[in-house]
C-alpha positions in Angstrom: 40.8 275.2 186.5 41.9 271.8 187.6 39.6 271.8 190.6 36.6 272.8 188.4 37.2 269.7 186.1 37.5 267.6 189.3 34.2 269.1 190.6 32.6 268.4 187.2 33.8 264.8 187.2 32.3 264.3 190.8 29.0 265.8 189.5 29.1 263.4 186.5 29.9 260.4 188.7 27.0 261.3 191.1 24.7 261.6 188.1 25.6 258.1 187.0 24.9 256.8 190.5 21.6 258.6 190.5 20.6 257.1 187.1 21.5 253.6 188.3 19.3 254.1 191.4 16.4 255.3 189.3 16.9 252.3 186.9 17.0 249.9 189.8 13.8 251.4 191.4 12.1 251.9 188.0 10.2 249.4 185.9 7.0 250.9 184.3 3.9 248.7 184.7 2.6 247.2 181.5 -0.9 248.6 181.9 -0.9 251.2 184.6 -4.7 251.7 184.6 -5.5 248.0 184.3 -3.1 247.1 187.0 -4.4 249.7 189.5 -8.1 249.3 189.0 -10.2 246.3 188.1 -12.8 247.9 186.0 -15.8 245.9 184.9 -15.1 243.0 187.1 -18.1 242.0 189.1 -18.8 238.7 190.8 -18.4 236.8 193.8 -17.3 238.6 197.0 -14.2 236.4 197.5 -12.7 237.1 194.0 -13.4 240.8 194.2 -12.1 241.0 197.8 -8.9 239.2 196.7 -8.5 241.3 193.7 -9.1 244.5 195.6 -6.5 243.5 198.2 -4.0 242.7 195.4 -4.6 245.9 193.6 -4.2 247.9 197.0 -0.9 246.1 197.5 0.3 247.0 194.2 -0.8 250.5 194.5 1.0 250.8 197.8 4.1 249.5 196.3 4.0 251.9 193.4 3.4 254.8 195.8 6.4 253.8 197.9 8.4 253.6 194.7 7.3 257.0 193.7 8.3 258.4 197.1 11.7 257.1 196.6 11.9 258.2 192.9 10.7 261.8 193.1 13.9 263.0 195.2 16.0 261.1 192.8 14.4 262.7 189.7 14.9 266.1 191.4 18.6 265.4 192.1 19.1 264.2 188.6 17.6 267.5 187.2 19.7 269.5 189.6 22.9 267.6 188.6 22.2 268.0 184.8 21.6 271.7 185.3 24.9 272.1 187.2 26.9 270.2 184.7 25.2 272.3 181.9 26.2 275.5 183.8 29.9 274.3 184.2 30.1 273.3 180.4 28.7 276.7 179.4 31.8 278.4 180.9 29.7 280.8 183.1 30.8 278.8 186.1 34.6 279.4 185.6 34.0 283.1 185.0 31.9 283.3 188.2 34.5 281.4 190.2 37.3 283.8 188.9 35.1 286.9 189.8 34.5 285.4 193.3 38.3 284.7 193.8 39.1 288.2 192.8 36.5 289.7 195.1 37.9 287.6 198.1 41.5 288.5 197.2 40.5 292.2 197.2 38.9 291.8 200.7 41.9 289.9 202.1 44.1 292.9 200.8 41.6 295.3 202.5 41.9 293.3 205.7 45.7 293.5 205.6 45.6 297.2 205.0 43.3 297.9 208.1 45.0 299.6 210.9 44.1 301.3 214.2 42.0 304.4 213.5 40.4 303.1 210.3 36.7 302.7 210.2 34.5 300.0 208.7 30.7 299.7 208.3 29.5 296.0 209.2 25.8 297.2 209.1 24.1 300.4 209.8 26.8 301.6 212.3 30.3 302.8 211.7 33.1 301.1 213.7 36.4 302.5 214.5 39.3 300.2 215.0 41.3 300.4 218.3 43.5 297.3 217.8 44.1 294.8 215.0 45.8 291.4 215.1 45.9 288.6 212.4 42.4 287.3 212.9 40.5 290.0 214.8 39.9 293.6 215.2 38.8 295.4 218.4 36.7 298.5 218.1 36.7 301.6 220.5 34.0 300.1 222.5 36.0 297.0 223.3 34.0 294.7 221.0 36.1 292.1 219.1 35.3 291.5 215.4 36.5 288.5 213.5 37.9 288.6 210.1 35.0 286.6 208.8 32.6 289.1 210.3 34.4 292.1 209.0 34.9 290.7 205.5 31.6 288.6 205.3 33.6 285.6 203.9 33.8 282.2 205.6 37.1 280.8 207.1 37.1 278.0 204.8 36.7 280.3 201.7 39.5 282.5 203.0 41.7 279.5 203.5 41.0 278.2 200.0 41.9 281.6 198.4 45.1 281.9 200.6 46.1 278.4 199.5 45.5 279.2 195.8 47.6 282.4 196.2 50.5 280.5 197.9 50.5 277.9 195.2 50.7 280.6 192.6 53.6 282.4 194.5 55.4 279.0 194.8 55.1 278.4 191.0 56.5 281.9 190.1 
């Protein structure tokens, strides 16, 4: 629960940073059409050429600014959606469900013993030997815990740390 609030705070802080970057790069033109196109201006070639170059430079800077702003707008939208998802409570429920699933898989791993079978794909594997982190099948191939459980090492370590902290509190 605490880590979810910390995660939410990190997202909120990043959202503030993105908003500041957008504000720094922003600044709407006063007259976007008039600033980009010199409509109705005809005259000497020097004046028109100067204006055309000035408009081209301005247009180039607005395009460069847009190239920088678009990813920031996308990131802002994604951060707002993630914060809304966390605030709705669905996030906590999903995290609890994932934690229960990983805990179940870790219990399954602990209960595996030589002679048991598991199915990592389309084939059925029979365990010949098992140690803390790997199992060896009857063909001599070694399978890691992450391959058998389909859970990353970092996720396993995170769940084990949570379980140890709960045991220490009890």
